[in-house]
TIRO-2110 file (N, C-alpha, C; in Angstrom, 1 decimal):
// TIRO-2110
0.8, -1.2, 0.0, N, 1, A
0.0, 0.0, 0.0, CA, 1, A
0.9, 1.2, 0.0, C, 1, A
0.6, 2.2, -0.9, N, 2, A
1.3, 3.4, -1.0, CA, 2, A
0.7, 4.4, 0.0, C, 2, A
1.4, 4.6, 1.1, N, 3, A
0.8, 5.3, 2.3, CA, 3, A
0.6, 6.8, 2.0, C, 3, A
1.4, 7.4, 1.1, N, 4, A
1.3, 8.9, 1.0, CA, 4, A
0.1, 9.3, 0.1, C, 4, A
-0.8, 8.3, -0.2, N, 5, A
-2.1, 8.6, -0.9, CA, 5, A
-3.2, 8.9, 0.1, C, 5, A
-3.1, 8.7, 1.4, N, 6, A
-4.1, 8.9, 2.3, CA, 6, A
-4.1, 10.4, 2.7, C, 6, A
-5.3, 11.0, 2.6, N, 7, A
-5.4, 12.4, 2.8, CA, 7, A
-6.5, 12.8, 3.8, C, 7, A
-6.2, 13.7, 4.7, N, 8, A
-7.2, 14.3, 5.6, CA, 8, A
-7.5, 15.7, 5.2, C, 8, A
-8.7, 16.0, 5.0, N, 9, A
-9.1, 17.4, 4.6, CA, 9, A
-9.3, 18.3, 5.8, C, 9, A
-8.3, 19.1, 6.1, N, 10, A
-8.3, 20.0, 7.2, CA, 10, A
-8.8, 21.4, 6.8, C, 10, A
-9.2, 22.2, 7.7, N, 11, A
-9.7, 23.5, 7.3, CA, 11, A
-8.6, 24.4, 6.6, C, 11, A
-7.4, 24.1, 6.8, N, 12, A
-6.3, 24.9, 6.3, CA, 12, A
-5.6, 24.2, 5.1, C, 12, A
-6.1, 23.0, 4.7, N, 13, A
-5.5, 22.3, 3.5, CA, 13, A
-5.5, 20.8, 3.7, C, 13, A
-4.9, 20.1, 2.8, N, 14, A
-4.9, 18.7, 2.8, CA, 14, A
-3.7, 18.2, 3.5, C, 14, A
-3.9, 17.4, 4.5, N, 15, A
-2.8, 16.7, 5.2, CA, 15, A
-2.6, 15.3, 4.5, C, 15, A
-1.4, 15.0, 4.2, N, 16, A
-1.0, 13.8, 3.5, CA, 16, A
-0.3, 12.9, 4.5, C, 16, A
-0.7, 11.6, 4.6, N, 17, A
-0.1, 10.7, 5.5, CA, 17, A
1.2, 10.1, 4.9, C, 17, A
2.3, 10.1, 5.8, N, 18, A
3.5, 9.5, 5.4, CA, 18, A
4.0, 8.6, 6.5, C, 18, A
4.9, 7.7, 6.2, N, 19, A
5.6, 6.9, 7.2, CA, 19, A
6.5, 7.8, 8.1, C, 19, A
6.4, 7.6, 9.4, N, 20, A
7.3, 8.4, 10.3, CA, 20, A
8.3, 7.5, 10.9, C, 20, A
9.1, 8.0, 11.9, N, 21, A
10.1, 7.2, 12.6, CA, 21, A
9.4, 6.2, 13.5, C, 21, A
10.1, 5.1, 13.7, N, 22, A
9.7, 4.1, 14.7, CA, 22, A
8.3, 3.6, 14.6, C, 22, A
7.8, 3.3, 13.4, N, 23, A
6.5, 2.8, 13.1, CA, 23, A
5.4, 3.8, 13.4, C, 23, A
5.7, 5.1, 13.6, N, 24, A
4.7, 6.1, 13.7, CA, 24, A
4.4, 6.7, 12.3, C, 24, A
3.5, 7.6, 12.3, N, 25, A
3.1, 8.2, 11.0, CA, 25, A
3.1, 9.8, 11.2, C, 25, A
3.3, 10.4, 10.0, N, 26, A
3.3, 11.9, 10.0, CA, 26, A
2.3, 12.4, 9.0, C, 26, A
1.5, 13.3, 9.4, N, 27, A
0.5, 13.9, 8.5, CA, 27, A
1.2, 15.3, 8.1, C, 27, A
1.3, 15.6, 6.8, N, 28, A
2.1, 16.7, 6.4, CA, 28, A
1.3, 17.6, 5.4, C, 28, A
1.5, 18.9, 5.5, N, 29, A
1.0, 19.9, 4.5, CA, 29, A
1.8, 21.1, 4.7, C, 29, A
1.6, 22.1, 3.8, N, 30, A
2.2, 23.4, 3.9, CA, 30, A
1.1, 24.5, 3.9, C, 30, A
1.4, 25.5, 4.7, N, 31, A
0.5, 26.7, 4.7, CA, 31, A
1.2, 27.9, 4.3, C, 31, A
0.4, 28.9, 4.0, N, 32, A
1.0, 30.2, 3.7, CA, 32, A
0.4, 31.2, 4.7, C, 32, A
1.3, 32.0, 5.3, N, 33, A
0.9, 33.0, 6.3, CA, 33, A
1.1, 34.4, 5.8, C, 33, A
0.4, 35.4, 6.3, N, 34, A
0.7, 36.8, 5.9, CA, 34, A
1.6, 37.4, 7.0, C, 34, A
2.9, 37.2, 6.7, N, 35, A
3.9, 37.7, 7.7, CA, 35, A
5.1, 38.1, 7.0, C, 35, A
5.6, 39.3, 7.2, N, 36, A
6.8, 39.8, 6.5, CA, 36, A
8.0, 39.0, 6.7, C, 36, A
8.1, 38.4, 7.9, N, 37, A
9.3, 37.6, 8.2, CA, 37, A
9.4, 36.2, 7.6, C, 37, A
8.2, 35.7, 7.3, N, 38, A
8.2, 34.3, 6.8, CA, 38, A
7.3, 34.3, 5.5, C, 38, A
8.0, 34.4, 4.4, N, 39, A
7.3, 34.5, 3.1, CA, 39, A
7.1, 33.2, 2.4, C, 39, A
7.9, 32.2, 2.7, N, 40, A
7.7, 30.9, 2.1, CA, 40, A
6.6, 30.1, 2.7, C, 40, A
6.2, 29.0, 2.0, N, 41, A
5.3, 28.1, 2.6, CA, 41, A
5.9, 27.5, 3.8, C, 41, A
5.0, 27.2, 4.8, N, 42, A
5.4, 26.7, 6.1, CA, 42, A
4.9, 25.3, 6.3, C, 42, A
5.8, 24.4, 6.6, N, 43, A
5.3, 23.0, 6.8, CA, 43, A
4.6, 22.8, 8.1, C, 43, A
3.6, 21.9, 8.1, N, 44, A
2.9, 21.5, 9.3, CA, 44, A
3.0, 20.0, 9.3, C, 44, A
3.4, 19.5, 10.5, N, 45, A
3.6, 18.1, 10.7, CA, 45, A
2.7, 17.7, 12.0, C, 45, A
2.0, 16.6, 11.8, N, 46, A
1.2, 16.0, 12.9, CA, 46, A
1.7, 14.6, 13.0, C, 46, A
2.3, 14.2, 14.2, N, 47, A
2.8, 12.9, 14.4, CA, 47, A
1.6, 12.1, 15.1, C, 47, A
1.4, 10.9, 14.5, N, 48, A
0.3, 10.0, 15.1, CA, 48, A
0.9, 8.6, 15.2, C, 48, A
0.2, 7.8, 16.0, N, 49, A
0.6, 6.4, 16.2, CA, 49, A
-0.1, 5.5, 15.2, C, 49, A
-1.2, 6.0, 14.6, N, 50, A
-2.0, 5.2, 13.7, CA, 50, A
-2.1, 5.9, 12.4, C, 50, A
-2.7, 5.2, 11.4, N, 51, A
-2.9, 5.8, 10.1, CA, 51, A
-4.1, 6.7, 10.0, C, 51, A
-4.7, 7.0, 11.2, N, 52, A
-5.9, 7.9, 11.2, CA, 52, A
-5.6, 9.0, 12.2, C, 52, A
-6.0, 10.2, 11.9, N, 53, A
-5.8, 11.3, 12.8, CA, 53, A
-7.1, 11.5, 13.7, C, 53, A
-6.9, 11.5, 15.0, N, 54, A
-8.0, 11.6, 15.9, CA, 54, A
-8.7, 12.9, 15.7, C, 54, A
-10.0, 12.9, 15.9, N, 55, A
-10.8, 14.1, 15.8, CA, 55, A
-10.4, 15.3, 16.7, C, 55, A
-10.1, 15.0, 17.9, N, 56, A
-9.6, 16.0, 18.9, CA, 56, A
-8.3, 16.6, 18.4, C, 56, A
-7.4, 15.7, 17.9, N, 57, A
-6.1, 16.2, 17.5, CA, 57, A
-6.3, 17.1, 16.2, C, 57, A
-7.2, 16.7, 15.3, N, 58, A
-7.4, 17.5, 14.1, CA, 58, A
-8.0, 18.8, 14.5, C, 58, A
-9.0, 18.9, 15.4, N, 59, A
-9.6, 20.1, 15.8, CA, 59, A
-8.6, 21.1, 16.4, C, 59, A
-7.7, 20.5, 17.3, N, 60, A
-6.7, 21.3, 18.0, CA, 60, A
-5.7, 21.9, 17.0, C, 60, A
-5.3, 21.1, 16.0, N, 61, A
-4.3, 21.6, 15.0, CA, 61, A
-5.0, 22.7, 14.2, C, 61, A
-6.3, 22.5, 13.8, N, 62, A
-7.0, 23.5, 13.0, CA, 62, A
-7.1, 24.8, 13.7, C, 62, A
-7.4, 24.7, 15.0, N, 63, A
-7.5, 25.9, 15.9, CA, 63, A
-6.2, 26.7, 15.9, C, 63, A
-5.1, 26.0, 16.2, N, 64, A
-3.8, 26.6, 16.2, CA, 64, A
-3.4, 27.2, 14.9, C, 64, A
-3.5, 26.5, 13.8, N, 65, A
-3.1, 26.9, 12.5, CA, 65, A
-4.0, 28.1, 12.1, C, 65, A
-5.2, 28.2, 12.5, N, 66, A
-6.1, 29.3, 12.1, CA, 66, A
-5.5, 30.6, 12.7, C, 66, A
-4.7, 30.5, 13.7, N, 67, A
-4.0, 31.7, 14.3, CA, 67, A
-2.5, 31.6, 14.1, C, 67, A
-2.0, 31.0, 13.0, N, 68, A
-0.6, 30.7, 12.8, CA, 68, A
0.2, 32.0, 12.8, C, 68, A
-0.2, 33.0, 12.2, N, 69, A
0.6, 34.3, 12.2, CA, 69, A
0.8, 34.8, 13.6, C, 69, A
-0.2, 34.8, 14.4, N, 70, A
-0.1, 35.3, 15.8, CA, 70, A
0.9, 34.4, 16.6, C, 70, A
0.8, 33.1, 16.4, N, 71, A
1.7, 32.1, 17.1, CA, 71, A
3.2, 32.3, 16.6, C, 71, A
3.4, 32.6, 15.4, N, 72, A
4.8, 32.9, 14.9, CA, 72, A
5.3, 34.1, 15.6, C, 72, A
4.5, 35.2, 15.6, N, 73, A
5.0, 36.4, 16.3, CA, 73, A
5.3, 36.1, 17.8, C, 73, A
4.4, 35.4, 18.4, N, 74, A
4.5, 35.1, 19.9, CA, 74, A
5.8, 34.3, 20.1, C, 74, A
6.0, 33.3, 19.2, N, 75, A
7.2, 32.5, 19.3, CA, 75, A
8.5, 33.3, 19.2, C, 75, A
8.6, 34.2, 18.2, N, 76, A
9.8, 35.0, 18.0, CA, 76, A
10.0, 35.9, 19.2, C, 76, A
9.0, 36.6, 19.7, N, 77, A
9.1, 37.5, 20.8, CA, 77, A
9.5, 36.7, 22.1, C, 77, A
8.9, 35.6, 22.4, N, 78, A
9.2, 34.8, 23.5, CA, 78, A
10.6, 34.3, 23.5, C, 78, A
11.0, 33.8, 22.3, N, 79, A
12.4, 33.3, 22.1, CA, 79, A
13.4, 34.4, 22.4, C, 79, A
13.2, 35.6, 21.8, N, 80, A
14.1, 36.7, 22.0, CA, 80, A
14.2, 37.1, 23.5, C, 80, A
13.0, 37.1, 24.2, N, 81, A
13.0, 37.4, 25.6, CA, 81, A
13.8, 36.4, 26.4, C, 81, A
13.6, 35.1, 26.2, N, 82, A
14.3, 34.1, 26.9, CA, 82, A
15.8, 34.1, 26.6, C, 82, A
16.1, 34.3, 25.4, N, 83, A
17.6, 34.3, 25.0, CA, 83, A
18.3, 35.6, 25.6, C, 83, A
17.6, 36.7, 25.7, N, 84, A
18.1, 37.9, 26.4, CA, 84, A
18.3, 37.6, 27.9, C, 84, A
17.3, 37.0, 28.5, N, 85, A
17.3, 36.8, 30.0, CA, 85, A
18.3, 35.7, 30.3, C, 85, A
18.5, 34.7, 29.4, N, 86, A
19.3, 33.5, 29.7, CA, 86, A
20.5, 33.3, 28.7, C, 86, A
21.1, 34.4, 28.3, N, 87, A
22.1, 34.4, 27.2, CA, 87, A
23.2, 33.5, 27.5, C, 87, A
23.7, 33.4, 28.8, N, 88, A
24.8, 32.5, 29.1, CA, 88, A
24.3, 31.0, 29.0, C, 88, A
23.2, 30.7, 29.5, N, 89, A
22.7, 29.3, 29.4, CA, 89, A
22.6, 28.8, 27.9, C, 89, A
22.2, 29.7, 27.0, N, 90, A
22.0, 29.4, 25.6, CA, 90, A
23.3, 29.7, 24.8, C, 90, A
24.3, 30.1, 25.5, N, 91, A
25.6, 30.4, 24.8, CA, 91, A
25.5, 31.4, 23.7, C, 91, A
24.7, 32.5, 24.0, N, 92, A
24.5, 33.6, 23.0, CA, 92, A
25.8, 34.5, 23.0, C, 92, A
26.3, 34.6, 21.8, N, 93, A
27.5, 35.5, 21.7, CA, 93, A
27.1, 36.9, 21.6, C, 93, A
28.1, 37.8, 21.9, N, 94, A
27.9, 39.2, 22.0, CA, 94, A
27.2, 39.8, 20.7, C, 94, A
27.7, 39.4, 19.5, N, 95, A
27.1, 39.9, 18.3, CA, 95, A
25.7, 39.4, 18.1, C, 95, A
25.4, 38.1, 18.5, N, 96, A
24.1, 37.6, 18.5, CA, 96, A
23.2, 38.3, 19.4, C, 96, A
23.7, 38.6, 20.6, N, 97, A
22.9, 39.3, 21.6, CA, 97, A
22.4, 40.7, 21.1, C, 97, A
23.3, 41.4, 20.4, N, 98, A
22.9, 42.7, 19.9, CA, 98, A
21.7, 42.6, 18.9, C, 98, A
21.6, 41.6, 18.2, N, 99, A
20.5, 41.4, 17.3, CA, 99, A
19.2, 41.1, 18.1, C, 99, A
19.3, 40.5, 19.2, N, 100, A
18.1, 40.3, 20.0, CA, 100, A
17.5, 41.6, 20.6, C, 100, A
18.3, 42.6, 20.7, N, 101, A
17.8, 43.8, 21.2, CA, 101, A
17.1, 44.7, 20.2, C, 101, A
17.3, 44.4, 18.9, N, 102, A
16.6, 45.0, 17.9, CA, 102, A
15.1, 44.5, 17.8, C, 102, A
14.2, 45.3, 18.2, N, 103, A
12.8, 44.8, 18.2, CA, 103, A
12.2, 44.4, 16.9, C, 103, A
12.7, 45.0, 15.8, N, 104, A
12.1, 44.7, 14.5, CA, 104, A
12.9, 43.5, 13.8, C, 104, A
14.0, 43.1, 14.3, N, 105, A
14.8, 42.1, 13.6, CA, 105, A
14.3, 40.7, 14.0, C, 105, A
14.1, 39.9, 13.0, N, 106, A
13.7, 38.5, 13.2, CA, 106, A
15.0, 37.6, 13.0, C, 106, A
15.5, 37.0, 14.1, N, 107, A
16.8, 36.3, 14.0, CA, 107, A
16.7, 34.8, 13.6, C, 107, A
15.5, 34.4, 13.2, N, 108, A
15.3, 33.0, 12.8, CA, 108, A
14.5, 32.9, 11.5, C, 108, A
14.6, 31.8, 10.8, N, 109, A
13.9, 31.6, 9.6, CA, 109, A
13.5, 30.1, 9.4, C, 109, A
12.7, 29.8, 8.4, N, 110, A
12.2, 28.5, 8.1, CA, 110, A
11.4, 27.8, 9.2, C, 110, A
10.3, 28.4, 9.6, N, 111, A
9.5, 27.8, 10.7, CA, 111, A
8.8, 26.6, 10.2, C, 111, A
8.5, 25.7, 11.2, N, 112, A
7.7, 24.5, 11.0, CA, 112, A
6.8, 24.3, 12.2, C, 112, A
5.5, 24.0, 12.0, N, 113, A
4.6, 23.7, 13.1, CA, 113, A
4.6, 22.2, 13.3, C, 113, A
4.8, 21.8, 14.5, N, 114, A
4.9, 20.3, 14.9, CA, 114, A
3.9, 20.0, 16.0, C, 114, A
3.1, 19.0, 15.7, N, 115, A
2.1, 18.6, 16.6, CA, 115, A
2.2, 17.1, 16.9, C, 115, A
1.7, 16.7, 18.1, N, 116, A
1.7, 15.3, 18.4, CA, 116, A
0.3, 14.9, 18.8, C, 116, A
-0.1, 13.7, 18.4, N, 117, A
-1.4, 13.2, 18.6, CA, 117, A
-1.8, 13.2, 20.1, C, 117, A
-3.0, 13.7, 20.4, N, 118, A
-3.6, 13.8, 21.7, CA, 118, A
-2.7, 14.5, 22.7, C, 118, A
-2.0, 15.6, 22.3, N, 119, A
-1.2, 16.3, 23.2, CA, 119, A
-1.5, 17.8, 23.1, C, 119, A
-1.5, 18.5, 24.2, N, 120, A
-1.8, 19.9, 24.2, CA, 120, A
-0.5, 20.7, 24.0, C, 120, A
0.7, 20.0, 24.0, N, 121, A
2.0, 20.6, 23.7, CA, 121, A
2.3, 20.4, 22.2, C, 121, A
2.8, 21.5, 21.7, N, 122, A
3.2, 21.5, 20.3, CA, 122, A
4.4, 22.5, 20.1, C, 122, A
5.0, 22.6, 19.0, N, 123, A
6.1, 23.5, 18.9, CA, 123, A
6.2, 24.1, 17.5, C, 123, A
6.9, 25.2, 17.5, N, 124, A
7.4, 25.9, 16.2, CA, 124, A
8.9, 25.7, 16.2, C, 124, A
9.4, 25.0, 15.2, N, 125, A
10.8, 24.8, 15.1, CA, 125, A
11.3, 25.8, 14.0, C, 125, A
12.3, 26.6, 14.3, N, 126, A
12.9, 27.4, 13.3, CA, 126, A
14.1, 26.7, 12.8, C, 126, A
14.2, 26.3, 11.6, N, 127, A
15.3, 25.4, 11.1, CA, 127, A
16.6, 26.1, 11.0, C, 127, A
16.6, 27.4, 11.0, N, 128, A
17.9, 28.1, 10.9, CA, 128, A
17.8, 29.5, 11.6, C, 128, A
18.9, 30.1, 11.9, N, 129, A
18.9, 31.4, 12.5, CA, 129, A
20.3, 31.9, 12.7, C, 129, A
20.4, 33.1, 13.3, N, 130, A
21.8, 33.7, 13.4, CA, 130, A
22.6, 33.1, 14.6, C, 130, A
21.9, 32.4, 15.5, N, 131, A
22.6, 31.9, 16.7, CA, 131, A
23.4, 30.6, 16.4, C, 131, A
24.6, 30.5, 17.0, N, 132, A
25.4, 29.3, 16.8, CA, 132, A
24.7, 28.1, 17.2, C, 132, A
23.8, 28.2, 18.2, N, 133, A
23.1, 27.0, 18.6, CA, 133, A
22.0, 26.5, 17.6, C, 133, A
21.8, 27.3, 16.6, N, 134, A
20.9, 26.9, 15.5, CA, 134, A
21.5, 25.8, 14.6, C, 134, A
22.8, 25.6, 14.7, N, 135, A
23.5, 24.6, 13.9, CA, 135, A
23.6, 23.3, 14.6, C, 135, A
23.1, 22.2, 14.1, N, 136, A
22.6, 22.0, 12.7, CA, 136, A
21.1, 21.9, 12.6, C, 136, A
20.3, 21.9, 13.7, N, 137, A
18.9, 21.5, 13.7, CA, 137, A
17.9, 22.7, 14.0, C, 137, A
18.5, 23.9, 14.2, N, 138, A
17.6, 25.0, 14.5, CA, 138, A
17.3, 25.2, 16.0, C, 138, A
16.2, 25.9, 16.3, N, 139, A
15.8, 26.2, 17.7, CA, 139, A
14.3, 26.1, 17.7, C, 139, A
13.7, 25.7, 18.8, N, 140, A
12.2, 25.6, 18.8, CA, 140, A
11.6, 26.3, 20.0, C, 140, A
10.4, 26.6, 19.8, N, 141, A
9.6, 27.2, 20.9, CA, 141, A
8.4, 26.2, 21.2, C, 141, A
8.3, 25.7, 22.4, N, 142, A
7.3, 24.8, 22.7, CA, 142, A
6.1, 25.6, 23.4, C, 142, A
4.9, 25.2, 23.0, N, 143, A
3.7, 25.8, 23.5, CA, 143, A
2.9, 24.8, 24.3, C, 143, A
2.1, 25.2, 25.2, N, 144, A
1.1, 24.4, 25.8, CA, 144, A
-0.2, 25.1, 25.6, C, 144, A
-1.1, 24.5, 24.8, N, 145, A
-2.3, 25.1, 24.3, CA, 145, A
-1.8, 26.3, 23.4, C, 145, A
-2.0, 27.6, 23.9, N, 146, A
-1.6, 28.7, 23.1, CA, 146, A
-0.5, 29.5, 23.8, C, 146, A
0.0, 29.1, 24.9, N, 147, A
1.0, 29.8, 25.6, CA, 147, A
2.4, 29.2, 25.4, C, 147, A
3.4, 30.0, 25.1, N, 148, A
4.8, 29.5, 25.0, CA, 148, A
5.3, 29.1, 26.4, C, 148, A
6.0, 27.9, 26.4, N, 149, A
6.5, 27.5, 27.7, CA, 149, A
8.0, 27.3, 27.8, C, 149, A
8.6, 27.1, 26.6, N, 150, A
10.0, 26.9, 26.6, CA, 150, A
10.7, 27.2, 25.3, C, 150, A
12.0, 27.5, 25.4, N, 151, A
12.8, 27.6, 24.2, CA, 151, A
13.7, 26.4, 24.2, C, 151, A
13.8, 25.7, 23.1, N, 152, A
14.6, 24.5, 23.1, CA, 152, A
15.8, 24.5, 22.2, C, 152, A
16.9, 24.4, 22.8, N, 153, A
18.2, 24.3, 22.0, CA, 153, A
18.3, 22.9, 21.4, C, 153, A
18.3, 22.9, 20.1, N, 154, A
18.3, 21.6, 19.4, CA, 154, A
19.7, 21.2, 18.8, C, 154, A
20.7, 21.9, 19.2, N, 155, A
22.0, 21.6, 18.6, CA, 155, A
22.6, 20.2, 18.9, C, 155, A
22.1, 19.6, 20.0, N, 156, A
22.6, 18.3, 20.3, CA, 156, A
21.5, 17.2, 20.0, C, 156, A
20.5, 17.5, 19.2, N, 157, A
19.5, 16.6, 18.9, CA, 157, A
20.0, 15.6, 17.9, C, 157, A
19.2, 14.6, 17.7, N, 158, A
19.5, 13.5, 16.7, CA, 158, A
18.5, 13.5, 15.6, C, 158, A
18.9, 13.0, 14.4, N, 159, A
18.0, 12.9, 13.3, CA, 159, A
17.1, 11.6, 13.6, C, 159, A
15.8, 11.8, 13.4, N, 160, A
14.9, 10.6, 13.6, CA, 160, A
14.9, 9.7, 12.4, C, 160, A
END
């Protein structure tokens, strides 16, 4: 069976099912947002244990994606605030720190929305940015429902 032919019609577009890591599945699509910092299509990933997306998960993802522009702005502002407050913990260099102080400057690019089945926690991963910790996997902001709760350094992560 060719798995990437299974489609879920979400309010924001068609999610296509693909094989994921460790016998899990990934529902994928791309969205377009009205945001000067992020002009390309933005991937949306929903990880599930089965080849079917649960109704509660689908509704939650649709609700978050309907406010995707606001969540992107929140993620960038929250990330900048945390990196300013905890610059030493995140190994932020002086030249990187100066960019954080510029309120109009967006130090990250290539966002992705990542959701997990039956979870109120989700994240926006920025695949690249000006920070040395963005190499090689980027940096992410984790949310619980609609509130950002952490900034995650992904430099020591592993490929799934």
